[in-house]
N, CA, C and O atoms as a CHARMM CRD file, in Angstrom:
* protein
*
  352
    1    1 UNK  N     16.10800 -28.78900  -2.80500 PROA 1      0.00000
    2    1 UNK  CA    15.80300 -29.54100  -3.57400 PROA 1      0.00000
    3    1 UNK  C     17.14700 -30.06100  -4.90200 PROA 1      0.00000
    4    1 UNK  O     17.40600 -30.96000  -5.70300 PROA 1      0.00000
    5    2 UNK  N     17.64600 -28.79000  -4.39700 PROA 2      0.00000
    6    2 UNK  CA    19.19200 -28.99900  -5.14000 PROA 2      0.00000
    7    2 UNK  C     20.05000 -29.82400  -4.69800 PROA 2      0.00000
    8    2 UNK  O     20.86800 -30.35900  -5.44700 PROA 2      0.00000
    9    3 UNK  N     19.98800 -30.05500  -3.37200 PROA 3      0.00000
   10    3 UNK  CA    20.85400 -31.31700  -2.79500 PROA 3      0.00000
   11    3 UNK  C     20.56000 -32.70600  -3.39100 PROA 3      0.00000
   12    3 UNK  O     21.39400 -33.60300  -3.52400 PROA 3      0.00000
   13    4 UNK  N     19.28400 -32.75900  -3.72500 PROA 4      0.00000
   14    4 UNK  CA    18.69100 -34.19200  -3.95500 PROA 4      0.00000
   15    4 UNK  C     19.47100 -34.41200  -5.16400 PROA 4      0.00000
   16    4 UNK  O     20.02800 -35.50900  -5.13200 PROA 4      0.00000
   17    5 UNK  N     19.68300 -33.78500  -6.14900 PROA 5      0.00000
   18    5 UNK  CA    20.23900 -34.11900  -7.32500 PROA 5      0.00000
   19    5 UNK  C     21.49300 -33.30100  -7.98900 PROA 5      0.00000
   20    5 UNK  O     21.92100 -33.05000  -9.11600 PROA 5      0.00000
   21    6 UNK  N     21.78100 -33.07300  -6.82200 PROA 6      0.00000
   22    6 UNK  CA    23.51300 -32.54600  -6.85000 PROA 6      0.00000
   23    6 UNK  C     24.54500 -34.01400  -7.52600 PROA 6      0.00000
   24    6 UNK  O     25.37500 -33.96800  -8.43300 PROA 6      0.00000
   25    7 UNK  N     24.20800 -34.94700  -6.88700 PROA 7      0.00000
   26    7 UNK  CA    25.09700 -36.21900  -7.34000 PROA 7      0.00000
   27    7 UNK  C     24.48700 -36.38900  -9.13000 PROA 7      0.00000
   28    7 UNK  O     25.44100 -36.44600  -9.90600 PROA 7      0.00000
   29    8 UNK  N     23.56400 -36.44300  -9.59400 PROA 8      0.00000
   30    8 UNK  CA    23.18700 -36.88800 -10.64000 PROA 8      0.00000
   31    8 UNK  C     23.52600 -35.33300 -11.52000 PROA 8      0.00000
   32    8 UNK  O     23.96700 -35.58700 -12.64100 PROA 8      0.00000
   33    9 UNK  N     23.45300 -34.36400 -11.34300 PROA 9      0.00000
   34    9 UNK  CA    23.94000 -32.80000 -11.75200 PROA 9      0.00000
   35    9 UNK  C     25.61700 -33.23900 -12.21100 PROA 9      0.00000
   36    9 UNK  O     26.04400 -33.16700 -13.36300 PROA 9      0.00000
   37   10 UNK  N     26.33400 -33.65400 -11.12200 PROA 10     0.00000
   38   10 UNK  CA    28.11100 -33.92900 -11.47800 PROA 10     0.00000
   39   10 UNK  C     28.27000 -35.24300 -12.72400 PROA 10     0.00000
   40   10 UNK  O     29.08300 -35.20600 -13.64800 PROA 10     0.00000
   41   11 UNK  N     27.28300 -36.35900 -12.47000 PROA 11     0.00000
   42   11 UNK  CA    27.54800 -36.98400 -13.45800 PROA 11     0.00000
   43   11 UNK  C     26.99800 -36.88600 -15.21500 PROA 11     0.00000
   44   11 UNK  O     27.36600 -37.42400 -16.26000 PROA 11     0.00000
   45   12 UNK  N     26.02000 -35.97200 -14.86600 PROA 12     0.00000
   46   12 UNK  CA    25.36900 -35.40000 -16.11800 PROA 12     0.00000
   47   12 UNK  C     26.42700 -34.24000 -16.71100 PROA 12     0.00000
   48   12 UNK  O     26.51500 -33.87700 -17.88400 PROA 12     0.00000
   49   13 UNK  N     26.94900 -33.91900 -15.93700 PROA 13     0.00000
   50   13 UNK  CA    27.90600 -32.69400 -16.87400 PROA 13     0.00000
   51   13 UNK  C     29.42000 -33.34600 -17.22700 PROA 13     0.00000
   52   13 UNK  O     30.41000 -32.77000 -17.68000 PROA 13     0.00000
   53   14 UNK  N     29.26000 -34.57600 -16.90200 PROA 14     0.00000
   54   14 UNK  CA    30.57100 -35.37600 -17.97800 PROA 14     0.00000
   55   14 UNK  C     29.99600 -35.74500 -19.12400 PROA 14     0.00000
   56   14 UNK  O     30.76600 -36.39500 -19.83100 PROA 14     0.00000
   57   15 UNK  N     29.09200 -35.60200 -19.50800 PROA 15     0.00000
   58   15 UNK  CA    28.27800 -35.57900 -20.91400 PROA 15     0.00000
   59   15 UNK  C     28.50700 -34.77900 -21.54500 PROA 15     0.00000
   60   15 UNK  O     29.04700 -33.76200 -21.10900 PROA 15     0.00000
   61   16 UNK  N     28.10500 -34.97300 -23.10500 PROA 16     0.00000
   62   16 UNK  CA    28.29200 -33.80700 -24.27500 PROA 16     0.00000
   63   16 UNK  C     26.65100 -33.37800 -24.48400 PROA 16     0.00000
   64   16 UNK  O     25.83600 -34.18500 -24.93100 PROA 16     0.00000
   65   17 UNK  N     26.41200 -32.45000 -24.22500 PROA 17     0.00000
   66   17 UNK  CA    24.89900 -31.86100 -24.49400 PROA 17     0.00000
   67   17 UNK  C     25.17300 -30.80300 -25.80300 PROA 17     0.00000
   68   17 UNK  O     26.18900 -30.17400 -26.09700 PROA 17     0.00000
   69   18 UNK  N     23.65100 -30.87900 -26.55700 PROA 18     0.00000
   70   18 UNK  CA    22.53600 -31.80500 -26.06400 PROA 18     0.00000
   71   18 UNK  C     23.12700 -33.05000 -26.49300 PROA 18     0.00000
   72   18 UNK  O     24.22800 -33.27000 -26.99700 PROA 18     0.00000
   73   19 UNK  N     21.76400 -34.14900 -26.06100 PROA 19     0.00000
   74   19 UNK  CA    21.81100 -35.49300 -26.02200 PROA 19     0.00000
   75   19 UNK  C     20.60500 -36.06900 -25.77000 PROA 19     0.00000
   76   19 UNK  O     19.83700 -35.48000 -25.01000 PROA 19     0.00000
   77   20 UNK  N     20.19400 -37.41300 -26.40300 PROA 20     0.00000
   78   20 UNK  CA    19.50700 -38.22900 -26.10500 PROA 20     0.00000
   79   20 UNK  C     19.64400 -38.66400 -24.37000 PROA 20     0.00000
   80   20 UNK  O     20.68700 -39.20500 -24.00200 PROA 20     0.00000
   81   21 UNK  N     18.50200 -38.38300 -23.34100 PROA 21     0.00000
   82   21 UNK  CA    18.39300 -39.08000 -22.16700 PROA 21     0.00000
   83   21 UNK  C     17.37100 -39.87600 -21.82400 PROA 21     0.00000
   84   21 UNK  O     16.18800 -39.64900 -22.08000 PROA 21     0.00000
   85   22 UNK  N     17.86200 -40.94100 -21.16400 PROA 22     0.00000
   86   22 UNK  CA    16.53300 -41.80600 -20.90200 PROA 22     0.00000
   87   22 UNK  C     16.06000 -41.54700 -19.32600 PROA 22     0.00000
   88   22 UNK  O     16.73600 -41.67500 -18.30500 PROA 22     0.00000
   89   23 UNK  N     14.51900 -41.09400 -19.48800 PROA 23     0.00000
   90   23 UNK  CA    13.93000 -40.81000 -18.11300 PROA 23     0.00000
   91   23 UNK  C     13.32200 -42.40500 -17.73700 PROA 23     0.00000
   92   23 UNK  O     12.97000 -43.18900 -18.61800 PROA 23     0.00000
   93   24 UNK  N     13.27400 -42.70800 -16.29400 PROA 24     0.00000
   94   24 UNK  CA    12.79900 -44.02500 -15.85100 PROA 24     0.00000
   95   24 UNK  C     11.91300 -43.57300 -14.81900 PROA 24     0.00000
   96   24 UNK  O     12.42600 -42.86000 -13.95700 PROA 24     0.00000
   97   25 UNK  N     10.58200 -43.85800 -14.71400 PROA 25     0.00000
   98   25 UNK  CA    10.02500 -43.52600 -13.66500 PROA 25     0.00000
   99   25 UNK  C      8.59300 -44.47800 -13.32800 PROA 25     0.00000
  100   25 UNK  O      7.73500 -44.69900 -14.18200 PROA 25     0.00000
  101   26 UNK  N      8.54500 -44.89500 -12.15200 PROA 26     0.00000
  102   26 UNK  CA     7.27400 -45.77700 -11.77000 PROA 26     0.00000
  103   26 UNK  C      6.06300 -45.12900 -11.03800 PROA 26     0.00000
  104   26 UNK  O      6.22500 -44.61200  -9.93300 PROA 26     0.00000
  105   27 UNK  N      4.93400 -45.15600 -11.60900 PROA 27     0.00000
  106   27 UNK  CA     3.92600 -44.24200 -11.01000 PROA 27     0.00000
  107   27 UNK  C      3.00600 -45.44500 -10.47500 PROA 27     0.00000
  108   27 UNK  O      3.08900 -46.64800 -10.71900 PROA 27     0.00000
  109   28 UNK  N      2.01400 -44.66800  -9.58900 PROA 28     0.00000
  110   28 UNK  CA     0.75900 -45.78500  -9.19900 PROA 28     0.00000
  111   28 UNK  C     -0.31700 -45.88400 -10.70400 PROA 28     0.00000
  112   28 UNK  O     -0.43200 -44.93000 -11.47400 PROA 28     0.00000
  113   29 UNK  N     -0.81800 -46.82400 -10.84200 PROA 29     0.00000
  114   29 UNK  CA    -1.73600 -47.27500 -11.98600 PROA 29     0.00000
  115   29 UNK  C     -2.64700 -46.50700 -11.74500 PROA 29     0.00000
  116   29 UNK  O     -3.64000 -46.96800 -11.18300 PROA 29     0.00000
  117   30 UNK  N     -2.59700 -45.09500 -12.09200 PROA 30     0.00000
  118   30 UNK  CA    -4.11900 -44.50100 -12.13500 PROA 30     0.00000
  119   30 UNK  C     -4.10000 -43.41100 -13.11900 PROA 30     0.00000
  120   30 UNK  O     -3.17800 -42.59500 -13.12800 PROA 30     0.00000
  121   31 UNK  N     -4.94800 -43.36900 -13.83700 PROA 31     0.00000
  122   31 UNK  CA    -5.07400 -42.65800 -14.75900 PROA 31     0.00000
  123   31 UNK  C     -4.64500 -41.20800 -14.63800 PROA 31     0.00000
  124   31 UNK  O     -3.88200 -40.87900 -15.54600 PROA 31     0.00000
  125   32 UNK  N     -4.87600 -40.42400 -13.91900 PROA 32     0.00000
  126   32 UNK  CA    -4.40500 -39.02300 -13.38700 PROA 32     0.00000
  127   32 UNK  C     -2.93000 -39.21700 -13.12900 PROA 32     0.00000
  128   32 UNK  O     -2.23300 -38.41600 -13.75200 PROA 32     0.00000
  129   33 UNK  N     -2.26000 -40.09700 -12.35100 PROA 33     0.00000
  130   33 UNK  CA    -0.61700 -40.25000 -12.11300 PROA 33     0.00000
  131   33 UNK  C      0.02500 -40.04000 -13.59300 PROA 33     0.00000
  132   33 UNK  O      0.84900 -39.19600 -13.94700 PROA 33     0.00000
  133   34 UNK  N     -0.59500 -41.05000 -14.33600 PROA 34     0.00000
  134   34 UNK  CA     0.05200 -41.67300 -15.68200 PROA 34     0.00000
  135   34 UNK  C     -0.13900 -40.36500 -16.56900 PROA 34     0.00000
  136   34 UNK  O      0.81600 -39.91400 -17.20000 PROA 34     0.00000
  137   35 UNK  N     -1.55300 -39.69100 -16.60600 PROA 35     0.00000
  138   35 UNK  CA    -1.24200 -38.62300 -17.34400 PROA 35     0.00000
  139   35 UNK  C     -0.20700 -37.49500 -17.00100 PROA 35     0.00000
  140   35 UNK  O      0.34600 -36.77300 -17.83000 PROA 35     0.00000
  141   36 UNK  N     -0.08500 -37.47400 -16.02900 PROA 36     0.00000
  142   36 UNK  CA     0.78800 -36.32500 -15.38400 PROA 36     0.00000
  143   36 UNK  C      2.30300 -36.84800 -15.78500 PROA 36     0.00000
  144   36 UNK  O      3.04500 -36.26800 -16.57800 PROA 36     0.00000
  145   37 UNK  N      2.58600 -37.98800 -15.11700 PROA 37     0.00000
  146   37 UNK  CA     4.01200 -38.30700 -15.85200 PROA 37     0.00000
  147   37 UNK  C      4.15600 -38.02900 -17.28500 PROA 37     0.00000
  148   37 UNK  O      5.13300 -37.38400 -17.66700 PROA 37     0.00000
  149   38 UNK  N      3.22400 -38.47900 -18.16400 PROA 38     0.00000
  150   38 UNK  CA     3.41100 -38.28100 -19.79300 PROA 38     0.00000
  151   38 UNK  C      3.46300 -36.88900 -20.03600 PROA 38     0.00000
  152   38 UNK  O      4.01500 -36.46000 -21.04900 PROA 38     0.00000
  153   39 UNK  N      2.89900 -36.09000 -19.13800 PROA 39     0.00000
  154   39 UNK  CA     2.70100 -34.51800 -19.46500 PROA 39     0.00000
  155   39 UNK  C      4.29600 -33.78500 -19.19200 PROA 39     0.00000
  156   39 UNK  O      4.45800 -32.56600 -19.23800 PROA 39     0.00000
  157   40 UNK  N      5.27800 -34.65200 -18.94000 PROA 40     0.00000
  158   40 UNK  CA     6.44600 -33.93400 -18.58800 PROA 40     0.00000
  159   40 UNK  C      7.12100 -34.17300 -20.02600 PROA 40     0.00000
  160   40 UNK  O      8.15600 -33.53000 -20.20400 PROA 40     0.00000
  161   41 UNK  N      6.80200 -34.79200 -20.81600 PROA 41     0.00000
  162   41 UNK  CA     7.37200 -34.84200 -22.31600 PROA 41     0.00000
  163   41 UNK  C      6.92600 -34.48800 -23.25300 PROA 41     0.00000
  164   41 UNK  O      5.72000 -34.57600 -23.48300 PROA 41     0.00000
  165   42 UNK  N      7.81900 -33.96400 -24.09200 PROA 42     0.00000
  166   42 UNK  CA     7.28000 -33.54400 -25.50300 PROA 42     0.00000
  167   42 UNK  C      6.85100 -34.44900 -26.46500 PROA 42     0.00000
  168   42 UNK  O      7.30100 -35.57100 -26.23000 PROA 42     0.00000
  169   43 UNK  N      6.15400 -34.39500 -27.45700 PROA 43     0.00000
  170   43 UNK  CA     5.48800 -34.79900 -28.52200 PROA 43     0.00000
  171   43 UNK  C      6.67100 -35.86500 -28.95400 PROA 43     0.00000
  172   43 UNK  O      6.35100 -37.04500 -29.09700 PROA 43     0.00000
  173   44 UNK  N      8.22300 -35.39800 -29.19000 PROA 44     0.00000
  174   44 UNK  CA     8.90200 -36.40600 -29.80500 PROA 44     0.00000
  175   44 UNK  C      9.58200 -37.12300 -28.87000 PROA 44     0.00000
  176   44 UNK  O     10.62600 -37.73200 -29.10700 PROA 44     0.00000
  177   45 UNK  N      9.12900 -37.08500 -28.00000 PROA 45     0.00000
  178   45 UNK  CA     9.70700 -38.33600 -26.49400 PROA 45     0.00000
  179   45 UNK  C      9.21600 -39.54400 -27.04100 PROA 45     0.00000
  180   45 UNK  O      8.06200 -39.58800 -27.46600 PROA 45     0.00000
  181   46 UNK  N     10.01200 -40.59700 -27.08100 PROA 46     0.00000
  182   46 UNK  CA     9.90700 -41.88300 -27.06800 PROA 46     0.00000
  183   46 UNK  C      9.33400 -42.74200 -25.71100 PROA 46     0.00000
  184   46 UNK  O     10.10500 -43.23900 -24.88900 PROA 46     0.00000
  185   47 UNK  N      8.14500 -42.81500 -25.63400 PROA 47     0.00000
  186   47 UNK  CA     7.68400 -43.05800 -24.11900 PROA 47     0.00000
  187   47 UNK  C      7.14300 -45.00800 -24.49300 PROA 47     0.00000
  188   47 UNK  O      6.51800 -45.62400 -25.35600 PROA 47     0.00000
  189   48 UNK  N      7.75600 -45.24500 -23.42700 PROA 48     0.00000
  190   48 UNK  CA     7.25200 -46.80300 -23.18300 PROA 48     0.00000
  191   48 UNK  C      6.65900 -46.91100 -21.90700 PROA 48     0.00000
  192   48 UNK  O      7.12200 -46.31300 -20.93500 PROA 48     0.00000
  193   49 UNK  N      5.50500 -47.75200 -21.84000 PROA 49     0.00000
  194   49 UNK  CA     4.89700 -48.23100 -20.49800 PROA 49     0.00000
  195   49 UNK  C      4.57300 -49.28500 -20.19700 PROA 49     0.00000
  196   49 UNK  O      3.87300 -49.78500 -21.07700 PROA 49     0.00000
  197   50 UNK  N      4.79400 -50.18900 -19.00200 PROA 50     0.00000
  198   50 UNK  CA     4.98900 -51.55700 -18.69600 PROA 50     0.00000
  199   50 UNK  C      3.97300 -51.59500 -17.36900 PROA 50     0.00000
  200   50 UNK  O      3.97400 -50.64300 -16.58900 PROA 50     0.00000
  201   51 UNK  N      3.30100 -52.49300 -17.20800 PROA 51     0.00000
  202   51 UNK  CA     2.32200 -52.25100 -16.05700 PROA 51     0.00000
  203   51 UNK  C      3.22200 -53.47800 -14.93800 PROA 51     0.00000
  204   51 UNK  O      3.83600 -54.40100 -15.47200 PROA 51     0.00000
  205   52 UNK  N      3.20200 -53.36000 -13.61500 PROA 52     0.00000
  206   52 UNK  CA     3.92200 -54.36900 -12.83200 PROA 52     0.00000
  207   52 UNK  C      3.11400 -55.54200 -12.95100 PROA 52     0.00000
  208   52 UNK  O      2.15900 -55.62000 -13.72400 PROA 52     0.00000
  209   53 UNK  N      3.51900 -56.51100 -12.13900 PROA 53     0.00000
  210   53 UNK  CA     2.86200 -57.64200 -12.52100 PROA 53     0.00000
  211   53 UNK  C      1.81500 -57.92900 -11.73700 PROA 53     0.00000
  212   53 UNK  O      1.13600 -58.94000 -11.91400 PROA 53     0.00000
  213   54 UNK  N      1.58900 -57.05500 -10.79000 PROA 54     0.00000
  214   54 UNK  CA     0.20400 -56.94100 -10.19900 PROA 54     0.00000
  215   54 UNK  C     -1.07100 -56.17200 -10.59700 PROA 54     0.00000
  216   54 UNK  O     -2.25400 -56.22200 -10.25900 PROA 54     0.00000
  217   55 UNK  N     -0.08000 -55.18600 -11.75800 PROA 55     0.00000
  218   55 UNK  CA    -1.07400 -54.15800 -11.83600 PROA 55     0.00000
  219   55 UNK  C     -1.60100 -52.76900 -11.36800 PROA 55     0.00000
  220   55 UNK  O     -2.47000 -51.97800 -11.73400 PROA 55     0.00000
  221   56 UNK  N     -0.40900 -52.87000 -10.12200 PROA 56     0.00000
  222   56 UNK  CA    -0.63100 -51.62100  -9.29300 PROA 56     0.00000
  223   56 UNK  C      0.01800 -50.44900  -9.90800 PROA 56     0.00000
  224   56 UNK  O     -0.54200 -49.35300  -9.86200 PROA 56     0.00000
  225   57 UNK  N      1.33200 -50.63000 -10.56700 PROA 57     0.00000
  226   57 UNK  CA     2.01900 -49.66000 -10.69400 PROA 57     0.00000
  227   57 UNK  C      2.43000 -49.49400 -12.43900 PROA 57     0.00000
  228   57 UNK  O      2.01900 -50.41100 -13.15000 PROA 57     0.00000
  229   58 UNK  N      2.88100 -48.84700 -12.83100 PROA 58     0.00000
  230   58 UNK  CA     3.26000 -48.37500 -14.29300 PROA 58     0.00000
  231   58 UNK  C      4.57700 -48.03800 -14.28900 PROA 58     0.00000
  232   58 UNK  O      4.96400 -47.21000 -13.46400 PROA 58     0.00000
  233   59 UNK  N      5.53800 -48.65800 -15.26400 PROA 59     0.00000
  234   59 UNK  CA     6.66100 -47.88800 -15.54000 PROA 59     0.00000
  235   59 UNK  C      6.66000 -47.49900 -16.71200 PROA 59     0.00000
  236   59 UNK  O      6.24800 -48.00800 -17.75400 PROA 59     0.00000
  237   60 UNK  N      7.40400 -46.06500 -16.35100 PROA 60     0.00000
  238   60 UNK  CA     7.74800 -45.45000 -17.90100 PROA 60     0.00000
  239   60 UNK  C      9.01200 -45.23700 -17.99200 PROA 60     0.00000
  240   60 UNK  O      9.83500 -45.12700 -17.08400 PROA 60     0.00000
  241   61 UNK  N      9.18400 -45.16800 -19.36400 PROA 61     0.00000
  242   61 UNK  CA    10.61400 -44.67000 -19.72500 PROA 61     0.00000
  243   61 UNK  C     10.54000 -44.07400 -20.83800 PROA 61     0.00000
  244   61 UNK  O      9.87900 -44.47000 -21.79900 PROA 61     0.00000
  245   62 UNK  N     11.35000 -42.87300 -20.78500 PROA 62     0.00000
  246   62 UNK  CA    11.03200 -41.98600 -21.86900 PROA 62     0.00000
  247   62 UNK  C     12.24700 -41.81200 -22.26900 PROA 62     0.00000
  248   62 UNK  O     13.14900 -41.93200 -21.43900 PROA 62     0.00000
  249   63 UNK  N     12.60500 -41.43300 -23.87800 PROA 63     0.00000
  250   63 UNK  CA    13.93200 -41.02700 -24.18900 PROA 63     0.00000
  251   63 UNK  C     13.25400 -40.01500 -24.69700 PROA 63     0.00000
  252   63 UNK  O     12.10000 -40.01400 -25.12700 PROA 63     0.00000
  253   64 UNK  N     14.42700 -38.69300 -24.59500 PROA 64     0.00000
  254   64 UNK  CA    14.21700 -37.33500 -25.24900 PROA 64     0.00000
  255   64 UNK  C     15.11000 -36.60700 -25.28500 PROA 64     0.00000
  256   64 UNK  O     15.72100 -36.40900 -24.23500 PROA 64     0.00000
  257   65 UNK  N     15.53600 -35.91000 -26.54300 PROA 65     0.00000
  258   65 UNK  CA    16.48200 -34.91800 -26.83700 PROA 65     0.00000
  259   65 UNK  C     16.47000 -33.72600 -25.26400 PROA 65     0.00000
  260   65 UNK  O     15.53000 -33.16100 -24.70600 PROA 65     0.00000
  261   66 UNK  N     17.64800 -33.73200 -25.03500 PROA 66     0.00000
  262   66 UNK  CA    17.57300 -32.99100 -23.73600 PROA 66     0.00000
  263   66 UNK  C     18.88000 -31.82300 -24.30000 PROA 66     0.00000
  264   66 UNK  O     19.84900 -32.22900 -24.94300 PROA 66     0.00000
  265   67 UNK  N     18.67400 -30.25300 -23.90000 PROA 67     0.00000
  266   67 UNK  CA    19.54300 -29.38500 -24.08600 PROA 67     0.00000
  267   67 UNK  C     21.10000 -29.35400 -23.17500 PROA 67     0.00000
  268   67 UNK  O     22.28800 -29.20600 -23.46400 PROA 67     0.00000
  269   68 UNK  N     20.37200 -29.56500 -22.05900 PROA 68     0.00000
  270   68 UNK  CA    21.32300 -29.38800 -21.11900 PROA 68     0.00000
  271   68 UNK  C     21.10900 -30.08800 -19.89000 PROA 68     0.00000
  272   68 UNK  O     20.03000 -30.67800 -19.82100 PROA 68     0.00000
  273   69 UNK  N     21.86100 -30.16500 -18.91700 PROA 69     0.00000
  274   69 UNK  CA    22.08300 -30.62900 -17.78900 PROA 69     0.00000
  275   69 UNK  C     20.59100 -29.89100 -16.79600 PROA 69     0.00000
  276   69 UNK  O     19.90300 -30.58600 -16.04900 PROA 69     0.00000
  277   70 UNK  N     20.40600 -28.70300 -16.97900 PROA 70     0.00000
  278   70 UNK  CA    19.66000 -27.84500 -16.06300 PROA 70     0.00000
  279   70 UNK  C     18.15100 -28.34600 -16.58200 PROA 70     0.00000
  280   70 UNK  O     17.24200 -28.51600 -15.76900 PROA 70     0.00000
  281   71 UNK  N     17.98600 -28.55100 -17.91900 PROA 71     0.00000
  282   71 UNK  CA    16.65100 -28.98700 -18.67300 PROA 71     0.00000
  283   71 UNK  C     16.34700 -30.57000 -17.81900 PROA 71     0.00000
  284   71 UNK  O     15.20600 -30.87400 -17.47000 PROA 71     0.00000
  285   72 UNK  N     17.10000 -31.13500 -17.66000 PROA 72     0.00000
  286   72 UNK  CA    17.04200 -32.81000 -16.94900 PROA 72     0.00000
  287   72 UNK  C     16.70400 -32.50600 -15.84700 PROA 72     0.00000
  288   72 UNK  O     15.70600 -33.11700 -15.46500 PROA 72     0.00000
  289   73 UNK  N     17.28000 -31.53500 -14.88800 PROA 73     0.00000
  290   73 UNK  CA    17.09100 -31.41200 -13.40600 PROA 73     0.00000
  291   73 UNK  C     15.51600 -31.11200 -13.19000 PROA 73     0.00000
  292   73 UNK  O     14.72900 -31.63200 -12.39800 PROA 73     0.00000
  293   74 UNK  N     15.30900 -30.06200 -14.19400 PROA 74     0.00000
  294   74 UNK  CA    14.14700 -29.40700 -13.91900 PROA 74     0.00000
  295   74 UNK  C     13.00500 -30.15300 -14.13800 PROA 74     0.00000
  296   74 UNK  O     11.97200 -29.73700 -13.61200 PROA 74     0.00000
  297   75 UNK  N     12.95300 -31.39300 -14.94900 PROA 75     0.00000
  298   75 UNK  CA    12.45000 -32.30300 -15.28000 PROA 75     0.00000
  299   75 UNK  C     12.13300 -33.22100 -14.13800 PROA 75     0.00000
  300   75 UNK  O     11.00600 -33.39300 -13.67400 PROA 75     0.00000
  301   76 UNK  N     13.19100 -33.76600 -13.74800 PROA 76     0.00000
  302   76 UNK  CA    13.22600 -34.36400 -12.28800 PROA 76     0.00000
  303   76 UNK  C     12.45800 -33.59800 -11.05900 PROA 76     0.00000
  304   76 UNK  O     11.87100 -34.15900 -10.13400 PROA 76     0.00000
  305   77 UNK  N     12.57400 -32.42400 -11.22900 PROA 77     0.00000
  306   77 UNK  CA    11.82700 -31.72900 -10.20700 PROA 77     0.00000
  307   77 UNK  C     10.50700 -31.51200 -10.36100 PROA 77     0.00000
  308   77 UNK  O      9.79300 -31.47500  -9.35900 PROA 77     0.00000
  309   78 UNK  N     10.05900 -31.36200 -11.43100 PROA 78     0.00000
  310   78 UNK  CA     8.56900 -31.21500 -12.01900 PROA 78     0.00000
  311   78 UNK  C      7.70900 -32.80400 -11.59700 PROA 78     0.00000
  312   78 UNK  O      6.56000 -32.91900 -11.16900 PROA 78     0.00000
  313   79 UNK  N      8.62800 -33.81000 -11.86600 PROA 79     0.00000
  314   79 UNK  CA     8.12500 -35.17800 -11.96900 PROA 79     0.00000
  315   79 UNK  C      8.22200 -35.42900 -10.37600 PROA 79     0.00000
  316   79 UNK  O      7.52900 -36.39100 -10.04300 PROA 79     0.00000
  317   80 UNK  N      8.88000 -34.83200  -9.34500 PROA 80     0.00000
  318   80 UNK  CA     8.88300 -35.02600  -7.83300 PROA 80     0.00000
  319   80 UNK  C      7.42600 -34.69300  -7.42700 PROA 80     0.00000
  320   80 UNK  O      6.81300 -35.27800  -6.53500 PROA 80     0.00000
  321   81 UNK  N      6.84900 -33.47600  -8.34400 PROA 81     0.00000
  322   81 UNK  CA     5.51000 -33.07300  -7.46100 PROA 81     0.00000
  323   81 UNK  C      4.61100 -34.02800  -7.79800 PROA 81     0.00000
  324   81 UNK  O      3.58000 -33.94500  -7.13100 PROA 81     0.00000
  325   82 UNK  N      4.63200 -35.02500  -8.70100 PROA 82     0.00000
  326   82 UNK  CA     3.68300 -36.06400  -8.86000 PROA 82     0.00000
  327   82 UNK  C      3.51800 -36.99900  -7.39300 PROA 82     0.00000
  328   82 UNK  O      4.47500 -37.42200  -6.74500 PROA 82     0.00000
  329   83 UNK  N      2.42800 -37.15200  -7.13600 PROA 83     0.00000
  330   83 UNK  CA     2.20300 -38.10300  -5.77500 PROA 83     0.00000
  331   83 UNK  C      2.51800 -39.31600  -6.20600 PROA 83     0.00000
  332   83 UNK  O      2.06000 -39.76800  -7.25500 PROA 83     0.00000
  333   84 UNK  N      3.45400 -40.05900  -5.32000 PROA 84     0.00000
  334   84 UNK  CA     3.85500 -41.67900  -5.73700 PROA 84     0.00000
  335   84 UNK  C      4.42700 -42.15000  -6.48600 PROA 84     0.00000
  336   84 UNK  O      4.33800 -43.35500  -6.72300 PROA 84     0.00000
  337   85 UNK  N      5.34000 -41.20400  -7.21500 PROA 85     0.00000
  338   85 UNK  CA     6.12000 -41.49100  -8.47700 PROA 85     0.00000
  339   85 UNK  C      7.29500 -41.47300  -7.63500 PROA 85     0.00000
  340   85 UNK  O      7.49500 -40.87600  -6.57700 PROA 85     0.00000
  341   86 UNK  N      8.21300 -42.43600  -8.47800 PROA 86     0.00000
  342   86 UNK  CA     9.35300 -43.00900  -7.97000 PROA 86     0.00000
  343   86 UNK  C     10.35000 -42.59000  -9.20400 PROA 86     0.00000
  344   86 UNK  O      9.97000 -42.92000 -10.32800 PROA 86     0.00000
  345   87 UNK  N     11.50200 -41.94100  -9.09300 PROA 87     0.00000
  346   87 UNK  CA    12.24600 -41.52100 -10.28200 PROA 87     0.00000
  347   87 UNK  C     13.55300 -43.08600 -10.06600 PROA 87     0.00000
  348   87 UNK  O     13.77400 -43.74700  -9.05100 PROA 87     0.00000
  349   88 UNK  N     13.97900 -43.17500 -11.04100 PROA 88     0.00000
  350   88 UNK  CA    14.86700 -44.16000 -11.22300 PROA 88     0.00000
  351   88 UNK  C     16.17900 -43.84200 -11.87700 PROA 88     0.00000
  352   88 UNK  O     17.01200 -44.73100 -12.05600 PROA 88     0.00000
């Protein structure tokens, strides 16, 4: 799993932390999947959701204050456990 996020880690380490980070995901339009994706974020996160043109997927954009690179990678690792999710 670490190799999967190695490139992202290098890019994120160039930034100063803590900082606001924008997460983007696409999930199947199913209540369970949407709930799991939303549960990745704190109550303070700004979450915006948009359905795809045919309504089969939901795009989720979430801005959240992140303390460090490891916390961002950890969130992507948790997200990868949600069946059908696509991380952008």
